[in-house]
N, C-alpha and C positions, 0 to 999 in steps of 0.2 A: 276538681271539686273541693279538694282539701284546702286549697288556697282561700276559698270563700269563708272557711271557718276562721281565718285570720283577718281577711279584708273587712268583713262586715263589722266585727267588734272594733277594729281600728277606725273605720269610718264613723261609727257611732261615738267613739271616744273623741275624735277630732271635732265632730259636730258639737258635742257637749262642751268641749274646751272653748270653741269659738263662741258659743252661747254665753258661757260664763264670762268670757272676756268682754263681750258686748254689754252684758248686764252690769258688770263692774264699771265700764266706761260711762254708761248711762247714769248709774248711781253717784259716781264721783263728779258729775257735772261737765263732762267733756263736750256735750252737745248743747249746752245752755246758750251760748252766744256764738252762733254760726256766722253772723254778719259783722261782728265787731272787728275781727282781724282784717276783713276785706276793706272796711272803712278806715281803719287806723293806718293802713299802709299809704293812703292817699294824703295824709296830713303830715306836715313837718313836725319834728320835735320842737318844743318851745325853747330849748337851750342850744339849738344848733346855730353855730356862727360860721360864716365862711372862713376857710383856712387861708392864711397868707400864702403866696406862691412860694414854692420850695426853692431854696437857693443852694447851689452846689459849690464846693470849693475847687472843683476841677475845671480846667479850661475846656471849652467846647471842642469836641473831637472834629478832626478834619473830615469833610464829606467829599463825595466824588465831584461835586460842583466846585469846591474850593481848589481841588487839584487841577481841574481843567482850567480854571481862571489863572492859576499860577503858570501853567504851561503856555497860555496865550500871551502872558506878559513878556515871556522870554523872546 
């Protein structure tokens, strides 16, 4: 029963802390535009341009198929 003397004030403190955090978020405008982010993700940015294909300076690596085709030529 002695543990209740610690748990009840701790629960009340955490509840008040959560309430204060919620009221701060409400006052600072965190919940003003709930649908804006959901709609913005659907549209492209106006300055997005397709990137050119990436060119590498290395020769393509040999694959398993190229090794088989060399063995067939022998």
